[in-house]
C-alpha atoms as one frame of an Amber mdcrd trajectory, in Angstrom:
protein
  -0.056   0.155  -0.146   1.336   3.328  -1.152   0.957   6.429   1.774  -1.743
   8.710   0.778  -1.074  11.249   3.731   2.118  13.537   2.973   5.360  14.645
   5.347   6.409  18.277   5.339   9.940  18.140   6.970  11.993  21.410   8.257
  15.369  21.955   7.347  18.291  22.857   9.657  21.188  21.957  10.774  20.706
  18.588  11.432  19.384  18.102   7.557  20.836  20.597   5.451  23.844  18.599
   4.066  23.289  16.876   0.499  23.450  13.055   1.732  21.280  13.499   4.824
  18.574  15.640   2.613  18.750  13.095  -0.611  18.221  10.074   2.309  14.735
  11.931   3.882  13.833  12.441   0.486  13.976   8.641  -0.397  12.564   7.999
   3.087   9.417  10.052   2.134   9.286  13.601   2.298   7.088  15.451   0.393
   7.504  18.718   1.074  10.583  21.013   2.817   9.816  23.422   4.893  11.892
  26.881   5.346  11.697  28.163   8.852  12.339  31.925   8.341  12.510  32.713
  12.293  15.991  31.564  12.016  18.924  32.452   9.281  19.546  35.110   6.896
  17.693  35.526   3.370  20.916  34.125   1.640  20.440  31.176   3.758  17.084
  30.458   2.749  18.336  30.879  -0.882  20.974  28.399  -0.551  18.903  25.748
   0.926  16.239  25.953  -1.687  18.615  25.861  -4.388  20.213  22.790  -2.694
  16.439  21.123  -2.236  15.991  21.585  -6.481  19.372  19.970  -6.257  18.712
  16.734  -4.304  15.081  16.518  -5.538  16.562  16.327  -8.694  19.172  13.886
  -8.396  16.601  11.279  -6.381  14.294  11.853  -9.377  11.405  12.930  -6.933
   9.791  16.484  -7.013   9.042  18.100  -3.806   7.579  21.536  -2.854   9.169
  23.992  -0.568   7.223  25.992   1.758   8.508  29.225   3.177   7.218  29.946
   6.477   6.865  33.376   7.771   8.390  34.230  11.313   5.551  36.413  12.120
   5.198  38.717  15.247   7.186  36.520  17.506   6.543  38.213  21.231   9.901
  37.439  23.018  11.494  38.623  26.389  15.258  40.099  25.795  18.377  38.642
  26.789  19.934  38.210  29.835  23.286  38.306  32.055  24.707  35.235  31.483
  22.084  34.194  29.298  18.779  32.962  31.678  17.726  33.215  34.986  15.245
  31.150  37.565  12.004  32.703  38.344  10.739  31.746  41.865   6.659  31.351
  42.433   5.485  33.859  44.388   8.373  36.441  43.546   7.946  39.704  41.390
   9.152  40.389  37.746   9.407  43.283  35.682   8.884  43.162  31.632  10.577
  46.704  30.278   9.734  47.696  27.191  11.866  50.845  27.542  15.395  48.783
  28.913  17.962  48.034  26.792  19.718  46.521  29.369  20.694  42.745  29.504
  18.025  41.161  31.717  18.523  40.380  35.173  16.294  38.109  38.277  13.998
  41.212  38.504  13.643  42.715  35.355  13.931  41.786  31.607  13.228  43.713
  28.039  10.917  43.013  25.351  11.595  42.455  21.535   7.773  43.518  20.952
   7.817  47.469  22.453   3.827  47.275  22.147   3.088  44.712  24.491   2.247
  46.929  27.898  -0.766  48.606  26.044  -2.385  45.261  25.342  -2.260  44.195
  28.657  -4.250  44.933  31.999  -3.760  43.749  35.730  -5.456  40.342  36.262
  -4.125  39.141  32.568  -2.342  35.922  32.554   0.894  35.572  30.930   2.788
  32.269  29.439   6.253  32.133  28.716   8.120  29.452  26.986   5.599  27.643
  25.387   3.463  28.051  28.661   6.162  26.159  31.101   5.925  29.662  33.145
   2.716  31.488  34.186   2.408  35.227  35.213   0.234  37.245  36.405   0.145
  41.049  35.491  -0.144  43.051  38.577  -0.026  46.575  37.194   0.954  48.164
  33.909   3.115  51.324  34.346   4.382  52.909  31.578   6.041  50.737  29.381
   6.514  48.360  32.493   4.744  44.939  32.957   4.759  44.409  36.682   3.849
  40.904  37.525   4.006  37.785  39.885   5.638  34.704  39.276   2.784  31.964
  39.271   4.590  29.060  38.245   8.330  29.519  37.811  11.215  27.888  36.125
  14.061  29.019  33.889  13.508  31.615  31.837  16.302  32.413  28.836  16.993
  34.244  26.187  14.360  35.286  23.592  11.954  32.900  25.055   8.272  33.470
  23.553   5.669  35.482  25.216   1.981  34.606  25.130  -0.798  35.838  26.583
  -3.926  33.105  27.413  -6.980  33.922  25.730  -5.437  35.744  22.926  -5.800
  39.560  22.787  -2.828  40.367  21.324  -2.928  43.228  18.898   0.845  42.716
  16.855  -0.083  42.416  13.237   0.303  39.093  11.173   3.398  40.638   8.764
   5.878  42.300  10.255   8.613  44.490   8.188  10.790  41.523   8.318   7.796
  39.039   6.712   7.765  41.541   4.300  11.091  41.171   3.324  10.915  37.555
   3.400   8.332  37.376   0.827  10.213  38.495  -1.363  13.059  36.499  -0.574
  10.670  33.201  -0.910   9.257  34.630  -4.324  12.906  34.952  -5.609  13.074
  30.862  -5.639   9.547  30.435  -6.498   8.506  28.426  -3.282   5.317  26.437
  -3.825   3.593  27.379  -0.469   3.864  30.334   1.669   3.028  29.814   5.378
   1.274  32.809   7.222   2.076  32.589  10.966  -0.473  34.100  13.427  -3.363
  35.292  10.994  -6.208  37.068  13.063  -8.634  37.242  10.341  -9.042  36.607
   6.232  -7.561  40.580   5.740  -3.791  39.661   6.879  -4.159  35.918   4.423
  -5.492  39.084   1.613  -2.906  41.201   2.577   0.012  38.370   2.326  -1.294
  37.125  -0.663  -1.366  40.523  -2.571   2.631  41.287  -1.198   3.082  37.551
  -2.442   1.449  38.484  -6.251   3.710  41.490  -6.642   7.280  39.859  -5.627
   6.099  37.148  -7.937   4.858  39.602 -10.297   8.327  39.376 -12.898   8.252
  35.586 -13.437   4.258  35.294 -12.876   4.661  32.734 -10.316   1.709  32.431
  -7.935   2.648  30.767  -4.613   0.109  29.012  -2.496  -0.877  30.437   0.832
  -0.840  28.275   4.244  -2.532  30.295   7.296  -1.217  29.094  10.076  -3.559
  28.763  13.200  -2.003  29.433  16.259  -4.222  32.391  17.694  -7.731  32.322
  19.438  -9.056  35.071  17.579  -8.444  33.030  14.563 -10.644  30.353  15.715
 -14.352  31.765  15.174 -13.548  33.531  12.025 -11.722  30.413  11.062 -14.125
  29.668   7.894 -13.105  33.208   5.896  -9.716  32.824   6.866  -9.735  29.346
   5.244 -11.605  30.593   2.420  -8.963  33.342   1.840  -6.411  30.998   2.097
  -5.323  27.807  -0.083  -4.963  25.840   2.791  -4.286  25.871   6.547  -1.588
  24.420   9.147  -2.986  22.966  12.704  -0.118  25.045  15.164  -0.870  23.111
  18.079   2.048  24.991  20.057   1.435  28.875  20.220  -2.590  27.900  20.063
  -2.196  25.452  22.546  -0.793  28.184  24.983  -3.521  30.495  24.003  -6.537
  28.409  24.259  -5.312  25.644  26.905  -3.950  21.964  25.809  -7.054  20.241
  26.347  -9.341  22.302  23.743  -6.754  21.733  20.807  -7.580  18.017  20.070
 -11.483  18.734  19.349 -10.320  22.165  17.779  -7.745  19.800  15.406 -10.625
  17.927  14.504 -12.778  20.549  13.478 -10.223  22.534  11.598  -9.482  19.601
   9.479 -13.016  18.544   8.422 -13.915  22.326   7.495 -10.483  22.591   5.505
 -11.551  19.271   3.473 -15.652  20.540   3.425 -14.190  23.834   1.801 -11.549
  22.556  -0.681  -8.425  23.657   1.312  -5.907  21.620   2.074  -4.597  21.378
   5.735  -1.439  20.506   7.505  -1.186  18.830  11.038   2.043  20.308  13.265
   3.800  20.719  16.552   5.640  17.998  18.439   4.347  15.030  16.592   7.362
  12.822  16.714   9.288  15.239  19.996  11.080  12.430  21.495  12.973  11.461
  18.376  14.749  14.708  18.733  17.187  12.620  21.150  15.705   9.181  20.980
  15.852   6.426  18.014  12.154   5.525  18.559   8.822   7.403  19.171   6.582
   7.311  22.189   3.586   5.250  21.815   1.618   8.403  22.357   3.436  10.497
  19.350   2.242   6.890  17.461  -1.032   7.489  18.306  -0.694  11.604  17.524
   0.161  10.493  14.168  -2.156   8.215  13.545  -5.049   9.706  14.480  -4.356
  12.512  12.598  -4.142  10.711   9.502  -7.748   9.110  10.440  -8.995  12.443
  10.704  -8.423  13.296   7.261  -5.307  15.578   7.249  -3.352  16.037   4.101
   0.304  15.976   5.841   2.046  15.375   9.004   4.556  17.888   9.831   7.917
  17.737  11.381   9.732  20.555  12.926  12.877  20.038  15.734  12.680  16.473
  14.711  14.488  17.016  11.224  16.009  20.670  11.696  17.887  19.787  14.672
  17.803  16.209  16.099  19.781  13.291  15.991  17.683  10.979  13.741  16.154
  13.144  10.876  15.922  10.182   8.741  14.597   7.710  11.187  11.793   9.721
  12.086  10.878  10.043   8.583  10.795   6.542   8.141   9.003   5.864  11.156
   6.074   8.678  10.506   5.753   7.005   7.134   5.071   3.732   8.194   2.751
   5.132  11.173   0.864   6.944   8.308   0.421   3.919   6.192  -0.824   1.888
   8.729  -3.181   4.119   9.776  -4.362   4.325   6.657  -5.293   0.638   6.226
  -7.922   1.191   8.953 -10.005   3.914   7.063 -13.458   3.770   6.329 -14.528
   4.763   3.269 -17.773   6.179   2.910 -17.879   7.509  -0.879 -21.892   7.455
  -0.888 -22.309   9.152   2.245 -19.902  11.965   1.126 -22.102  12.778  -1.603
 -25.395  12.869  -0.145 -27.194  15.893  -0.686 -24.028  17.456  -1.920 -24.227
  20.018  -4.674 -21.760  20.477  -7.385 -22.119  24.011  -9.293 -19.286  23.348
 -11.604 -18.409  21.016 -14.403 -15.088  20.412 -13.207 -15.832  19.910  -9.964
 -18.797  17.310 -10.952 -16.402  15.322 -13.277 -13.904  15.135 -10.515 -16.396
  13.680  -8.240 -18.097  11.329 -11.000 -14.290   9.795 -11.739 -14.746   9.178
  -7.992 -17.368   7.329  -7.305 -17.191   5.216 -10.618 -13.581   4.039  -9.826
 -14.532   3.502  -6.462 -17.483   1.037  -7.458 -15.769  -0.499 -10.289 -12.816
  -1.131  -8.431 -10.435   0.727 -10.576  -6.476   0.680 -10.087  -6.290   4.234
 -10.197  -7.649   7.660 -11.307  -5.963   9.706 -13.901  -6.562  13.339 -13.758
  -5.009  15.224 -16.714  -4.962  18.707 -15.112  -3.338  21.927 -15.899  -3.908
  23.991 -12.605  -4.096  20.719 -10.222  -7.636  21.694  -9.158  -9.315  18.473
  -9.945  -6.839  16.456  -8.007  -7.509  18.462  -5.147 -11.005  17.982  -5.646
 -10.557  14.280  -5.646  -8.605  14.154  -3.001 -10.758  15.850  -0.259 -12.776
  12.362  -0.044 -11.497   9.170   1.408 -10.420   6.501  -1.142  -8.323   3.892
  -1.417  -7.997   3.957  -5.094  -4.467   6.059  -6.196  -5.034   9.446  -7.619
  -2.508  10.523 -10.524  -2.319  14.015 -10.967  -0.862  14.605 -14.827   0.126
  18.156 -15.743   2.712  19.676 -17.926   3.255  22.531 -15.648   6.075  21.765
 -13.108   4.482  24.432 -10.278   1.282  22.426 -10.502   3.225  19.295 -10.259
   5.180  20.314  -6.687   2.084  21.571  -5.539   0.270  18.721  -5.736   2.757
  16.944  -3.721   0.822  18.271  -0.716  -2.529  16.535  -1.777  -3.379  13.868
   0.460  -3.829  10.650  -1.856  -2.612  12.447  -5.132   0.597  11.256  -6.956
   1.906  14.214  -9.453   3.555  13.187 -12.733   4.886  15.134 -15.374   3.445
  14.704 -18.644   4.311  16.655 -22.364   1.887  19.318 -23.377  -1.109  17.599
 -25.711  -3.204  19.561 -28.181  -4.989  16.239 -29.356  -7.027  14.737 -26.695
  -6.307  10.933 -27.707  -2.679  11.633 -27.933  -2.667  13.016 -24.184  -5.133
   9.411 -23.237  -2.335   7.319 -24.674   0.567   8.925 -23.314  -1.271   9.138
 -19.715  -1.961   5.116 -19.826   1.609   4.712 -21.411   3.150   6.338 -18.468
   1.168   4.567 -15.991   1.954   1.199 -17.653   5.719   2.185 -17.658   5.865
   2.875 -13.868   4.012  -0.395 -13.004   1.216   1.106 -11.698  -1.056  -0.019
 -14.632  -1.277  -3.442 -16.206  -2.654  -5.465 -19.249  -6.321  -5.604 -17.862
  -6.303  -3.319 -15.368  -9.482  -0.638 -15.499  -8.843   2.966 -14.463 -10.514
   6.236 -14.459  -9.299   9.416 -16.372 -10.457  13.005 -16.808  -9.544  15.618
 -19.489 -10.859  18.872 -20.845 -11.494  19.912 -24.121 -10.033  22.065 -25.302
  -6.936  21.478 -23.958  -4.298  22.711 -21.897  -6.930  25.648 -20.188  -7.195
  25.488 -16.422 -10.254  24.925 -15.407 -11.787  23.015 -18.193 -12.030  19.790
 -17.256 -15.277  18.250 -18.362 -14.932  14.513 -19.927 -14.591  11.261 -17.654
 -13.690   7.980 -19.404 -13.509   4.581 -18.157 -10.652   2.519 -19.883  -8.876
  -1.096 -19.582  -5.315  -1.444 -20.580  -5.144  -3.613 -23.384
């Protein structure tokens, strides 16, 4: 059984050598994430070039996701690099100081934090490991009492329980980073901390302007990390090409116990709106230092697969961990085993569902026919990849092959669940295209004599959104 769920892996010091990256791609990486929270512009440009070169050597196209840093709200630096906070002690977050921090106070990189806070607010530092209560706000100083103490080191993040920080989703750094990402033509641009659809629309406008010279269009992924994003999730989805269930910062704002149900809700809504969805954060965290995951992590990955996520993501596990290749291999194995247990309910999916577009109706008809006829594969000849995307929104244990003449579309489809993207020459003659598609799948060992398959195509050929024909074929 081939894997339907895709794997996103973050590049970092542990995985930036050509040898390790090649092994990771061979082990199953479909999308490489470049984390713009670390490194300079040239570092990302060089890593993008490395990904393209290694992918060519392996003979497998992978997509590149540029992940913007966003408005990370952090404490400043300390004398000695860290301090120990004890429960009950007073501690000041000072937006005015430029001095190194002490056990009594520390600076802020987000100077506007004091205006967002009121007495009684709860602040969570270092991914929620430390908890402070706001006692008073005096000018640029936030006076707090430590509730849950511990070690606090340089540049650790700050969250406000329940959300409400007004920092904009796109910082000046992000705007420059968008230009960098578009210079190497990333397939996906992940926007951190969007609060509403307007944030995503602004990011798209900036990306389109940056990509105008090459006519490149990146797909936008909204990282759902703020509590404010939850009530307006549908509008954010409609303004995006997909979402990331970013469980780290989201859990700090809404509480750990709330996240599992939100994850299921987000995955379900994304699929219903024909958007892609990535599940992320601490999926295989223990494999940063251990050669095997915990059973809880195995269940976490499997449950995301059973929820219907398009992809599962690795962060520090592959960026800085001791076992980047083994982590990818293990995640791939877990995904395949979880997919074996999936229930297919296509008939129920289509009950009372209306399709207003011809191309979308053809995509759904192909799924229905292939499922009930027991086809070996579904072939979608597609310019933009939309037909393959619509097919991938429904669970079906029939592999979908997205055949396109556009390399950008091929790479984007690497993130679609149960879609195997392949490059095919551009044809103007329908019969030639159908014959080439079948020959390609036979050559790859997917189809053999006597196998039945479904194929969709649009006439006239070469026009995005023109899929208007479904054909059921048997290999001679």
